[in-house]
C-alpha positions in Angstrom: -12.8 21.1 -5.6 -14.8 23.7 -7.4 -18.0 24.4 -6.2 -20.4 27.8 -6.8 -21.0 30.3 -3.9 -24.6 28.8 -3.5 -23.6 25.3 -3.4 -21.0 26.6 -0.4 -23.6 28.0 1.2 -25.7 24.8 1.2 -22.9 22.2 2.2 -21.9 24.6 5.2 -25.5 24.7 6.2 -25.5 20.7 5.5 -21.9 20.0 7.5 -23.2 22.4 10.3 -26.6 19.9 11.0 -24.6 17.2 10.4 -22.0 18.3 13.4 -24.5 18.4 15.7 -25.0 14.3 15.4 -23.0 11.8 17.8 -20.5 10.0 14.7 -17.6 8.2 14.8 -14.6 10.0 15.6 -12.9 9.6 12.5 -16.4 11.1 10.5 -16.4 13.7 13.4 -13.0 14.5 12.6 -13.1 15.2 8.8 -16.4 17.1 9.6 -14.6 19.5 12.0 -11.7 19.9 9.6 -14.2 20.6 6.7 -16.3 23.2 9.0 -13.5 25.0 9.5 -12.4 25.4 6.0 -15.9 26.1 4.8 -16.7 29.0 7.8 -13.3 30.7 6.6 -15.0 31.1 2.6 -18.6 31.7 4.7 -16.6 34.8 5.7 -15.8 35.7 2.5 -19.2 35.6 1.1 -20.2 37.1 4.0 -18.2 40.4 3.6 -19.1 40.4 -0.4 -22.6 40.3 0.5 -22.4 43.4 2.9 -20.7 45.0 0.2 -23.1 44.9 -1.9 -25.7 45.9 0.4 -24.1 48.8 1.8 -22.7 50.2 -1.4 -24.8 52.1 -4.2 -25.3 49.6 -6.5 -28.6 49.9 -8.9 -28.9 46.4 -9.0 -28.4 44.9 -5.7 -30.6 41.4 -6.7 -28.3 41.1 -10.0 -25.1 41.6 -8.1 -26.3 39.0 -5.5 -27.1 36.2 -8.3 -23.6 37.1 -10.0 -21.9 36.7 -6.2 -23.8 33.2 -5.6 -22.8 32.0 -9.1 -18.6 32.3 -8.6 -16.8 29.7 -8.5 -15.0 28.8 -4.8 -12.1 26.4 -4.9 -12.7 24.4 -1.6 -9.8 22.6 -0.3 -11.2 19.6 1.1 -11.9 15.9 0.8 -15.1 14.6 -0.1 -17.5 12.3 2.2 -17.9 8.9 1.6 -21.3 7.4 1.3 -20.2 4.7 3.2 -18.8 6.4 6.0 -22.4 8.0 6.4 -24.7 5.0 5.7 -22.0 3.1 8.5 -23.5 5.0 11.2 -26.4 2.9 13.0 -29.2 5.4 13.3 -28.3 8.0 11.3 -31.3 9.3 9.7 -30.3 11.9 7.1 -33.0 13.7 4.9 -32.9 13.9 1.8 -32.7 17.8 1.8 -29.5 17.5 3.5 -28.2 15.0 0.9 -28.9 16.9 -1.8 -26.8 20.1 -0.1 -24.2 17.7 0.6 -24.1 16.3 -3.0 -21.0 18.1 -4.3 -19.0 16.9 -1.6 -19.9 13.0 -1.7 -18.5 10.2 -2.7 -20.6 7.2 -3.7 -17.7 4.5 -2.6 
């Protein structure tokens, strides 16, 4: 699946939040696998950001914007809303769901 780098960053932070919660084993395993994949992509993005910050780039803000708008192909499966909704006492703020939207499936 393709997402923009800025979406990747939001997904990573939202998944990190979910990974701190007590979830059923199946969902926890899926999130842990996703976090591993996302972490590798985040490392690549971080290296690119450091190149921009450390280099002799005239317009660093424009280069950062360009980086954030690039496509990244993620080799992960979508999370099911049904799996999240099946967890008792799982309260998720709208901002977290918004960040996860690119990888959520409704059914």
